[in-house]
C-alpha positions as a Python dict, from the first residue, in 0.01 Angstrom:
ca = {
    (1, 'M'): (0, 0, 0),
    (2, 'T'): (-21, -322, 211),
    (3, 'E'): (-144, -441, 539),
    (4, 'L'): (61, -687, 706),
    (5, 'I'): (-122, -950, 955),
    (6, 'V'): (43, -1172, 1184),
    (7, 'T'): (-179, -1454, 1371),
    (8, 'G'): (-57, -1707, 1603),
    (9, 'L'): (266, -1753, 1465),
    (10, 'A'): (476, -1994, 1597),
    (11, 'A'): (876, -2109, 1443),
    (12, 'G'): (1181, -2244, 1596),
    (13, 'Y'): (1459, -2455, 1535),
    (14, 'R'): (1465, -2816, 1573),
    (15, 'D'): (1337, -2868, 1905),
    (16, 'T'): (1365, -2538, 2041),
    (17, 'P'): (1082, -2320, 2000),
    (18, 'V'): (1142, -1924, 1937),
    (19, 'L'): (807, -1748, 1840),
    (20, 'R'): (502, -1849, 2067),
    (21, 'E'): (184, -1792, 1915),
    (22, 'L'): (279, -1456, 1819),
    (23, 'D'): (3, -1162, 1689),
    (24, 'L'): (105, -842, 1494),
    (25, 'R'): (-86, -601, 1295),
    (26, 'V'): (80, -350, 1100),
    (27, 'A'): (-134, -108, 903),
    (28, 'A'): (-55, -17, 524),
    (29, 'G'): (179, 249, 486),
    (30, 'E'): (290, 239, 856),
    (31, 'L'): (634, 196, 999),
    (32, 'A'): (626, -59, 1314),
    (33, 'A'): (906, -115, 1538),
    (34, 'V'): (975, -465, 1673),
    (35, 'L'): (1157, -389, 2002),
    (36, 'G'): (1316, -630, 2181),
    (37, 'P'): (1643, -787, 2349),
    (38, 'S'): (1871, -1007, 2184),
    (39, 'G'): (1738, -1390, 2195),
    (40, 'C'): (1360, -1279, 2232),
    (41, 'G'): (1297, -1385, 1853),
    (42, 'K'): (1310, -1074, 1650),
    (43, 'T'): (1549, -1198, 1381),
    (44, 'T'): (1344, -1532, 1370),
    (45, 'L'): (1018, -1318, 1318),
    (46, 'L'): (1172, -1100, 1022),
    (47, 'R'): (1315, -1425, 879),
    (48, 'V'): (977, -1594, 872),
    (49, 'L'): (819, -1262, 734),
    (50, 'A'): (1091, -1272, 441),
    (51, 'G'): (1045, -1638, 358),
    (52, 'F'): (1362, -1724, 437),
    (53, 'H'): (1267, -1936, 766),
    (54, 'Q'): (928, -2179, 784),
    (55, 'A'): (698, -2140, 1070),
    (56, 'S'): (553, -2418, 1213),
    (57, 'K'): (204, -2264, 1320),
    (58, 'G'): (23, -1969, 1244),
    (59, 'Q'): (-67, -1742, 952),
    (60, 'V'): (105, -1446, 772),
    (61, 'L'): (-108, -1212, 541),
    (62, 'L'): (4, -947, 298),
    (63, 'G'): (-239, -729, 159),
    (64, 'G'): (-490, -998, 243),
    (65, 'A'): (-328, -1283, 57),
    (66, 'A'): (-167, -1536, 285),
    (67, 'V'): (196, -1620, 234),
    (68, 'V'): (213, -1830, 538),
    (69, 'G'): (-61, -2084, 700),
    (70, 'D'): (-229, -2404, 676),
    (71, 'G'): (123, -2568, 570),
    (72, 'M'): (183, -2311, 277),
    (73, 'H'): (504, -2145, 272),
    (74, 'V'): (505, -1911, -46),
    (75, 'P'): (885, -1864, -119),
    (76, 'P'): (1092, -1538, -70),
    (77, 'E'): (1091, -1452, -442),
    (78, 'Q'): (735, -1470, -477),
    (79, 'R'): (636, -1231, -196),
    (80, 'R'): (714, -886, -292),
    (81, 'V'): (883, -828, 47),
    (82, 'G'): (1205, -610, 49),
    (83, 'V'): (1482, -651, 327),
    (84, 'V'): (1760, -388, 406),
    (85, 'P'): (2009, -591, 635),
    (86, 'Q'): (2236, -449, 925),
    (87, 'E'): (2533, -357, 711),
    (88, 'G'): (2364, -274, 377),
    (89, 'A'): (2531, -589, 196),
    (90, 'L'): (2575, -452, -106),
    (91, 'F'): (2751, -612, -376),
    (92, 'P'): (3108, -493, -381),
    (93, 'H'): (3162, -494, -757),
    (94, 'L'): (2864, -354, -883),
    (95, 'S'): (2819, 12, -856),
    (96, 'V'): (2572, 204, -674),
    (97, 'G'): (2332, 217, -953),
    (98, 'A'): (2370, -141, -1025),
    (99, 'N'): (2304, -239, -701),
    (100, 'V'): (1980, -66, -680),
    (101, 'A'): (1876, -203, -1028),
    (102, 'F'): (1963, -540, -905),
    (103, 'G'): (1623, -645, -802),
    (104, 'L'): (1433, -466, -1083),
    (105, 'P'): (1299, -673, -1394),
    (106, 'R'): (1557, -626, -1696),
    (107, 'K'): (1294, -394, -1871),
    (108, 'R'): (1251, -160, -1582),
    (109, 'R'): (1650, -123, -1551),
    (110, 'G'): (1682, 158, -1776),
    (111, 'S'): (1329, 315, -1702),
    (112, 'G'): (1490, 599, -1472),
    (113, 'R'): (1363, 414, -1156),
    (114, 'V'): (1721, 361, -1022),
    (115, 'D'): (1772, 758, -1057),
    (116, 'E'): (1424, 829, -889),
    (117, 'M'): (1517, 592, -577),
    (118, 'L'): (1877, 756, -536),
    (119, 'E'): (1717, 1118, -502),
    (120, 'L'): (1450, 975, -280),
    (121, 'V'): (1743, 882, -57),
    (122, 'G'): (1953, 1171, -90),
    (123, 'L'): (2210, 1013, -325),
    (124, 'R'): (2156, 1195, -645),
    (125, 'G'): (2437, 1147, -878),
    (126, 'Y'): (2584, 872, -715),
    (127, 'A'): (2501, 614, -917),
    (128, 'K'): (2867, 540, -1089),
    (129, 'R'): (3011, 552, -740),
    (130, 'M'): (3128, 208, -594),
    (131, 'P'): (3027, 96, -251),
    (132, 'H'): (3367, 146, -90),
    (133, 'E'): (3354, 479, -196),
    (134, 'L'): (3063, 563, 33),
    (135, 'S'): (3040, 617, 407),
    (136, 'G'): (2847, 356, 617),
    (137, 'G'): (2533, 601, 637),
    (138, 'Q'): (2546, 632, 259),
    (139, 'Q'): (2588, 234, 202),
    (140, 'Q'): (2256, 198, 418),
    (141, 'R'): (2100, 474, 203),
    (142, 'V'): (2170, 278, -83),
    (143, 'A'): (2059, -66, 36),
    (144, 'L'): (1706, 128, 122),
    (145, 'A'): (1697, 246, -232),
    (146, 'R'): (1749, -142, -375),
    (147, 'A'): (1476, -278, -164),
    (148, 'L'): (1242, 7, -244),
    (149, 'A'): (1321, -3, -633),
    (150, 'P'): (1104, -310, -683),
    (151, 'E'): (786, -159, -501),
    (152, 'P'): (760, -454, -252),
    (153, 'Q'): (428, -479, -33),
    (154, 'V'): (672, -482, 265),
    (155, 'V'): (1004, -377, 392),
    (156, 'L'): (1205, -519, 670),
    (157, 'L'): (1469, -362, 845),
    (158, 'D'): (1710, -571, 1067),
    (159, 'E'): (1860, -339, 1262),
    (160, 'P'): (1998, -117, 1003),
    (161, 'F'): (2172, 129, 1182),
    (162, 'S'): (2361, -74, 1441),
    (163, 'A'): (2699, -28, 1279),
    (164, 'L'): (2687, 335, 1255),
    (165, 'D'): (2808, 588, 1480),
    (166, 'A'): (2574, 755, 1719),
    (167, 'G'): (2609, 1089, 1530),
    (168, 'L'): (2542, 971, 1190),
    (169, 'R'): (2285, 702, 1333),
    (170, 'A'): (2027, 1004, 1404),
    (171, 'E'): (2067, 1137, 1072),
    (172, 'V'): (2022, 806, 874),
    (173, 'R'): (1748, 722, 1074),
    (174, 'A'): (1527, 1039, 1008),
    (175, 'D'): (1639, 1027, 636),
    (176, 'V'): (1516, 625, 640),
    (177, 'R'): (1192, 743, 802),
    (178, 'D'): (1118, 999, 532),
    (179, 'A'): (1197, 762, 264),
    (180, 'L'): (947, 519, 365),
    (181, 'H'): (649, 744, 418),
    (182, 'A'): (721, 922, 101),
    (183, 'T'): (670, 591, -98),
    (184, 'G'): (364, 497, 138),
    (185, 'A'): (573, 151, 220),
    (186, 'T'): (462, -66, 501),
    (187, 'A'): (777, -126, 703),
    (188, 'V'): (885, -341, 990),
    (189, 'L'): (1196, -248, 1175),
    (190, 'V'): (1359, -473, 1402),
    (191, 'T'): (1547, -357, 1682),
    (192, 'H'): (1689, -354, 2052),
    (193, 'D'): (1739, 16, 2055),
    (194, 'Q'): (1490, 173, 2251),
    (195, 'E'): (1581, 557, 2151),
    (196, 'E'): (1527, 415, 1788),
    (197, 'A'): (1201, 255, 1809),
    (198, 'L'): (1047, 524, 2004),
    (199, 'G'): (1180, 792, 1775),
    (200, 'M'): (1114, 660, 1455),
    (201, 'A'): (834, 426, 1445),
    (202, 'D'): (441, 505, 1409),
    (203, 'T'): (388, 181, 1617),
    (204, 'V'): (592, -3, 1854),
    (205, 'A'): (566, -363, 1928),
    (206, 'V'): (719, -477, 2248),
    (207, 'M'): (839, -842, 2220),
    (208, 'R'): (916, -1072, 2491),
    (209, 'D'): (958, -1436, 2503),
    (210, 'G'): (884, -1512, 2140),
    (211, 'A'): (558, -1302, 2192),
    (212, 'I'): (426, -946, 2171),
    (213, 'A'): (369, -816, 2508),
    (214, 'Q'): (232, -469, 2409),
    (215, 'V'): (181, -265, 2092),
    (216, 'G'): (108, 113, 2089),
    (217, 'T'): (233, 465, 1973),
    (218, 'A'): (575, 521, 2121),
    (219, 'Q'): (405, 761, 2377),
    (220, 'Q'): (164, 481, 2486),
    (221, 'V'): (434, 199, 2534),
    (222, 'Y'): (646, 442, 2747),
    (223, 'T'): (353, 618, 2957),
    (224, 'E'): (126, 349, 2976),
    (225, 'P'): (322, -8, 2983),
    (226, 'A'): (112, -304, 2974),
    (227, 'D'): (304, -451, 3288),
    (228, 'L'): (618, -405, 3479),
    (229, 'A'): (851, -586, 3270),
    (230, 'V'): (744, -356, 2991),
    (231, 'A'): (778, -73, 3225),
    (232, 'L'): (1140, -164, 3329),
    (233, 'F'): (1232, -240, 2945),
    (234, 'V'): (1117, 64, 2769),
    (235, 'G'): (1301, 368, 2913),
    (236, 'E'): (1434, 419, 3247),
    (237, 'A'): (1227, 335, 3543),
    (238, 'V'): (1216, 464, 3910),
    (239, 'L'): (1010, 202, 4133),
    (240, 'F'): (827, 265, 4475),
    (241, 'E'): (697, 11, 4659),
    (242, 'V'): (383, 177, 4804),
    (243, 'D'): (29, 105, 4991),
    (244, 'A'): (-236, 278, 4768),
    (245, 'V'): (-597, 374, 4866),
    (246, 'D'): (-823, 493, 4599),
    (247, 'G'): (-558, 589, 4314),
    (248, 'V'): (-332, 762, 4571),
    (249, 'A'): (-46, 636, 4774),
    (250, 'S'): (131, 818, 5041),
    (251, 'S'): (502, 811, 5068),
    (252, 'A'): (802, 987, 5192),
    (253, 'L'): (775, 1221, 4900),
    (254, 'G'): (439, 1340, 4918),
    (255, 'Q'): (113, 1155, 4807),
    (256, 'L'): (154, 1001, 4455),
    (257, 'S'): (-150, 1040, 4224),
    (258, 'L'): (-162, 660, 4047),
    (259, 'V'): (-300, 533, 3720),
    (260, 'T'): (-316, 130, 3672),
    (261, 'V'): (-413, -96, 3404),
    (262, 'D'): (-719, -239, 3549),
    (263, 'D'): (-852, 30, 3755),
    (264, 'A'): (-753, -155, 4050),
    (265, 'A'): (-564, 134, 4241),
    (266, 'S'): (-577, 29, 4588),
    (267, 'G'): (-347, -238, 4771),
    (268, 'V'): (7, -295, 4800),
    (269, 'G'): (206, -252, 4491),
    (270, 'V'): (470, -113, 4279),
    (271, 'A'): (479, 221, 4142),
    (272, 'V'): (689, 330, 3835),
    (273, 'A'): (799, 710, 3790),
    (274, 'R'): (1010, 793, 3486),
    (275, 'P'): (1328, 979, 3602),
    (276, 'E'): (1202, 1299, 3416),
    (277, 'Q'): (923, 1300, 3683),
    (278, 'L'): (1131, 1367, 3985),
    (279, 'H'): (1164, 1755, 4059),
    (280, 'L'): (1470, 1853, 4268),
    (281, 'T'): (1488, 2171, 4442),
    (282, 'A'): (1776, 2246, 4718),
    (283, 'A'): (1632, 2221, 5053),
    (284, 'P'): (1745, 2259, 5415),
    (285, 'D'): (1834, 1958, 5612),
    (286, 'D'): (1473, 1920, 5785),
    (287, 'A'): (1324, 1962, 5450),
    (288, 'A'): (1548, 1728, 5218),
    (289, 'H'): (1483, 1375, 5079),
    (290, 'A'): (1788, 1292, 4919),
    (291, 'V'): (2170, 1408, 4882),
    (292, 'V'): (2297, 1428, 4550),
    (293, 'R'): (2565, 1174, 4477),
    (294, 'D'): (2662, 1276, 4108),
    (295, 'V'): (2583, 1478, 3820),
    (296, 'V'): (2624, 1320, 3481),
    (297, 'F'): (2590, 1564, 3203),
    (298, 'H'): (2484, 1452, 2878),
    (299, 'G'): (2430, 1786, 2651),
    (300, 'H'): (2105, 1778, 2596),
    (301, 'D'): (1999, 1686, 2960),
    (302, 'A'): (2154, 1582, 3278),
    (303, 'T'): (2107, 1256, 3516),
    (304, 'V'): (2111, 1336, 3857),
    (305, 'M'): (2186, 1026, 4115),
    (306, 'L'): (2040, 1070, 4450),
    (307, 'A'): (2118, 888, 4787),
    (308, 'P'): (1784, 892, 5007),
    (309, 'L'): (1776, 1084, 5352),
    (310, 'V'): (1444, 919, 5425),
    (311, 'A'): (1268, 595, 5351),
    (312, 'T'): (1132, 661, 5028),
    (313, 'G'): (1031, 262, 4932),
    (314, 'A'): (1249, 299, 4629),
    (315, 'L'): (1345, -50, 4482),
    (316, 'S'): (1564, 15, 4199),
    (317, 'D'): (1924, 51, 4265),
    (318, 'G'): (1984, -25, 4611),
    (319, 'G'): (1721, 226, 4744),
    (320, 'R'): (1895, 512, 4507),
    (321, 'L'): (1703, 748, 4298),
    (322, 'R'): (1792, 875, 3946),
    (323, 'A'): (1644, 1230, 3798),
    (324, 'R'): (1671, 1336, 3483),
    (325, 'V'): (1690, 1721, 3439),
    (326, 'Q'): (1652, 1918, 3082),
    (327, 'G'): (1826, 2204, 3038),
    (328, 'H'): (2029, 2398, 3350),
    (329, 'V'): (2104, 2153, 3644),
    (330, 'P'): (1927, 2328, 3965),
    (331, 'V'): (2139, 2122, 4185),
    (332, 'R'): (2535, 2028, 4267),
    (333, 'K'): (2708, 1690, 4374),
    (334, 'G'): (2663, 1679, 4751),
    (335, 'E'): (2385, 1914, 4774),
    (336, 'R'): (2056, 1808, 4980),
    (337, 'V'): (1739, 1842, 4789),
    (338, 'R'): (1361, 1818, 4797),
    (339, 'I'): (1201, 1565, 4543),
    (340, 'D'): (847, 1631, 4405),
    (341, 'V'): (726, 1369, 4169),
    (342, 'D'): (549, 1555, 3874),
    (343, 'G'): (218, 1382, 3752),
    (344, 'P'): (53, 1078, 3814),
    (345, 'V'): (276, 721, 3805),
    (346, 'R'): (183, 419, 3667),
    (347, 'F'): (70, 154, 3947),
    (348, 'F'): (98, -216, 3918),
    (349, 'P'): (-106, -379, 4243),
    (350, 'H'): (15, -708, 4421),
    (351, 'A'): (381, -640, 4221),
    (352, 'T'): (651, -699, 4491),
    (353, 'T'): (1023, -650, 4545),
    (354, 'E'): (1046, -1039, 4449),
    (355, 'R'): (895, -982, 4132),
    (356, 'V'): (1073, -640, 4084),
    (357, 'A'): (1391, -856, 4126),
    (358, 'G'): (1286, -1135, 3890),
    (359, 'T'): (1176, -904, 3609),
    (360, 'R'): (1504, -743, 3622),
    (361, 'S'): (1668, -1057, 3570),
    (362, 'G'): (1448, -1285, 3364),
    (363, 'A'): (1168, -1126, 3180),
    (364, 'Y'): (1408, -942, 2902),
}
């Protein structure tokens, strides 16, 4: 198994910088997701790791050996890096088996490795089929088998599920994750899909403006965002402008228990709650905080849109609030409700309404 270490990486196109002193470390056998919006540099990072694009600065180590650094650029064919592109990119004139065998040395093509890889990705017996006879999900599995067959040091996945429909996407994600872990491959998944990154990866690296803003487990990135921009980008957020004293803020919704990045939980700032932290109960007029504007049912849960009846200090959606309810929805449209915030919320001291607006429009 191979550890991937990226240090101080810079790259761009002509006079346009894209990657800016980027650092990233992926442990051997780990699946890391690089999560960010279009234009943040994800694809450029993947191209540099694969050897398709030259860096202007920095170092990339694969298993302790440098493939980028000090003017060195090891070509792609010498890196032992497998790439799974967005839509599989199978050779249409080759059978499934021939596609998987394409990257293998000739002496290994009849060794049983092809059948082994197809069984790993759940396509046993498909070797003689042609790509056009497969579904989109099956084609992506073949692309993964092809990337894994030569036993690469690192597997790079470039938004490989974006062309699949929602129902199939979840199934293929799970299969790909299982296959990668079964081989012990070190892998980097590049994606703009938050659900994909949080649900698949061992480690999530949030990318912003050509650099890594935060690295951690999915739970850490979601519940302990490093800054306000990460909090707004990863998952939905409900924001309150509050005045905190010793880790507690008083609000129209009651006292909010605060946690912060640097232990400075006093002063004016922004508190970030997740929609699932807003607990709703029907309430009489004199005890109600909001009225239900709408209920959007998603099957496994529902989103409840709320119009506050009191000043809550909410900054998002023009002062409106958004709650997420699991299972049975206890309130109806037009009903007045009390809102309780469950658990501590993330506090960013000195953040302001102007900073929130700037973060929403420009940071991601």
